[in-house]
N, C-alpha and C positions, 0 to 999 in steps of 0.2 A: 649158944655162942653168937656173939654179935656179927652181923654181916660186914663185909668190907665196904660195900657201897649201898646207900639208900638213894633211890631215885624218887624225887618228889615232883609230881605233875599237878599243878593247879588246873581246875576244869570249871569253866562257866559257859553253859550253852554250847557244848562241843559235839553235838550230835553229828554234824556233817563230818568232822575230822574222825570221829570214832567209826563211822560207817566207811570211811576211807581206809580203815585198817591200820591206823597209826600204832595202836597197842601191840599188834602182831609184829611190827618191825622192831619195837622196843624189846619184846620178848625174844625174838630171833637173835638179836644182838647179844643180849645178856646170857642166853643159854649157851652161846659159843665161848664164853669166858670161863677162866679157871678160878675166878674169885667168887665169893658168896655175895648175894645181893637180895634186895627187896625193892618193890615198887609201891609207893604210896600215892594213890590218886585222891586228891582233895577236891570234892565237889563243893563249889562255892554257891550253894543254894540255887542251882540251875533251874530254869523254868521249862526246859525241853526234856528230852528223853536221856540226857547225859547219865544221870545216876542209874537208871534202869539198864542202859547198855553196858556200863561199867560193871554193875552187879553180875550181869550175864557172863562177862569176860572173866572176872576174878573167880567165879565158881569153877571154871575149867582150866585155870592157869595158876600154877603154884607160885608162891611168893609175890603175888599181886594182891593189893588190899585197897578197899575203898573206905574213905573217911568222909562222912557228910558234915559240912560246916554251914553255919548261918552265913547269909550273903553279906560280905563286907569288902569285897574287892580283892585283887590279887595279892596285895601286900600282906594283909592279915592272913590270907590262906597260906602263903608261903611260910609265914612265921609259925602257923599251926603245924605245917608239915615238918618244919625243922624240929619242933618240940617232940613230935611223934617218931621221928626217924631214929633208928637204932644203929645205923651203920657208922663205921669209923670215918667215912667221908659221905657227904650229902651233896648230891647233884640236883640242881633245880633246872628243869627243862620244860619247854612249852608243849602243850598237847598237839599242836599242829606239826611238830617236828620240823619246823623251818631249819633248825640245826639238827641233823639226824644223830641218833644215838652213837653211831660209829665214830663220831668226832671225839668221843671220850678217850679214844686211843691216843689222841694228840695231847691229852692232859696228863697222861701217866708219867712221862719223864719229869714234869714239874712236881707232881705229887711225890714221886720217889726222891726228888731233890729236897723235899721238906717244906714246900710252900704251903701256907695255911689257906690261901684262897687262889683259885685259878679261874679266870673269866675268859669267855669266848670273844674274839674280835672278828667281826664280819668284814669281808673284803668285797667291795663293789655293790653289795646288796641287790642282786638281780631279782627282778620281779617287783621291786618296791616302787610305788608311784613317785613321780618326779617331785611333787610337793613335799613328800615326806623326806626325800633326800635333802632338799633345801632346808627343811626344819632341822634335820640332824646336823647339817653343817653349821648352822647358826648356833645350835645348842652346844656344840663342841667349843666354839669360841667363848660363849658365856660361862660355861662351867670351868674352863681353864682360867678365865679372868677372876671369877668369884671364889672358886673352891681350890684352885691349883691342883686339880686331880691330873696325874700324868698319863692317863689311859686314853687311847684313841676311841674306844667304844665301851661305854659304861652300861648301855641299855640292852645288849644282847641277852636273850633269855636262856643262856646256857652257862651256868656257873657252878663250881664245886667248892665246898668248904670242908675243912676238918670239922668234925662234929663239935668239938669244944670251942673252935673259933666261931662257929655259927652261934653257939650259946652266948658267948661274950659279946658279939656284935648286936644280936637282937635284944639283948638285955638293955642296951643303951639307945635303942631306937626312940626317937622323940616324935617325929611327924606322923608316922603310921602305926605307932605302938598301940594306941587305943582307938584307932579310927574304925568306924563301921558305917554300913549303909551306902556304899558306893552303888550308883544306879547301873553300872555296867561292870563287865569283868575286867575292864582295863585298870591299869595302875599308873599313876603319874610317874614321870621320870624320877621324882624325888625319892622314891623308895630305894632304887638301885644306887642313886647318888649318895644317899645317907648311909647305906650299909658300907659302901666302899670308903667313904670319908671316915667313918668310925674305925674301919679296919686299919687305915693308915694311922689314925690317932692312937690306936692300941699297939702300934708297932708290929703288926702282923705282916708276914711276907706274902705279897700279892703279885701274881704273874698274869699276863694276858697272852693268849695263844690264838693264832688265826684259825678260823673254822669255816666250813662251808655253810652257806645260808641261802635260803630262797623263800620269798614271800608267796604263800599259797593264796593268792587273791587279796584284794584290798580289805583291810580289817574294818568292819563296820563301826567299831567303837572309836575310831580315830576321828577327831575333830581338830583340824589344824590350828584354828584360833584358840579354842578352849585349851587344848593340850599344850600349846606353846606358852600360854599365860600361866597354866598350872605348873609347868616345868620351871619357868622363871621365878614364880612365887616360891616354889620349894627350894630353889637355889638360895634365895634370900633368907628363907627360914633357917636353913642349915647353917649359913654363915652367922646369923644372929645367935643361934643356939651355941655355936662354937665360941663366939665372943662372950656369951654369958656363962661359959664353963660347963655346959651341960654334957659335953662329951669327954670330960676329963677322966683319966684312968684312975 
């Protein structure tokens, strides 16, 4: 029998977070629920002890699974997780649990109402460095002008999809569909933007819900200049793809 929820967690060099006990918090939350579930941890070719630590965890925890992937960045890893997920709904969440698992409770009313995609919306972003807050503000202006996406926060790493909606969206991905060889575990803003842009093109029902969020230390993979340029580049690519009819239903 298919589970109600598949939780997909990409992992790239997450040894510190794993030793912090993040998977225990995920397990504790899910065990308290009356729905069926599975957790898929996608190791993105980590160079540290991530895979080893996850292997130790899954051996003693039911419904947790490790899937080892070649290193290609978070976008490709998420797509691999969506393909492997068996649940009616698929939740993508970050290993650091900046948005804790219990925030899924806030998604349930929208899920019951029939939404195809529900995304988290961060309020205030406590713990986030000032420079990243400035980057985020500028990016909101650009994505509104270029893509007309009506969401306040497209980049929160806490999103749930109906399984069939995820299949339809990822089938049409253009920018990151065949991309490989990212040097870090980061993913350009373009992946989240493209998935949400496609969801709207497909006429899927998308809702955003306020969630708790806290930055657990500055992320080493963040490069303000490089990331801002890549985000802007991907905005332009998505708009050009749309003009060329690559996202047509």
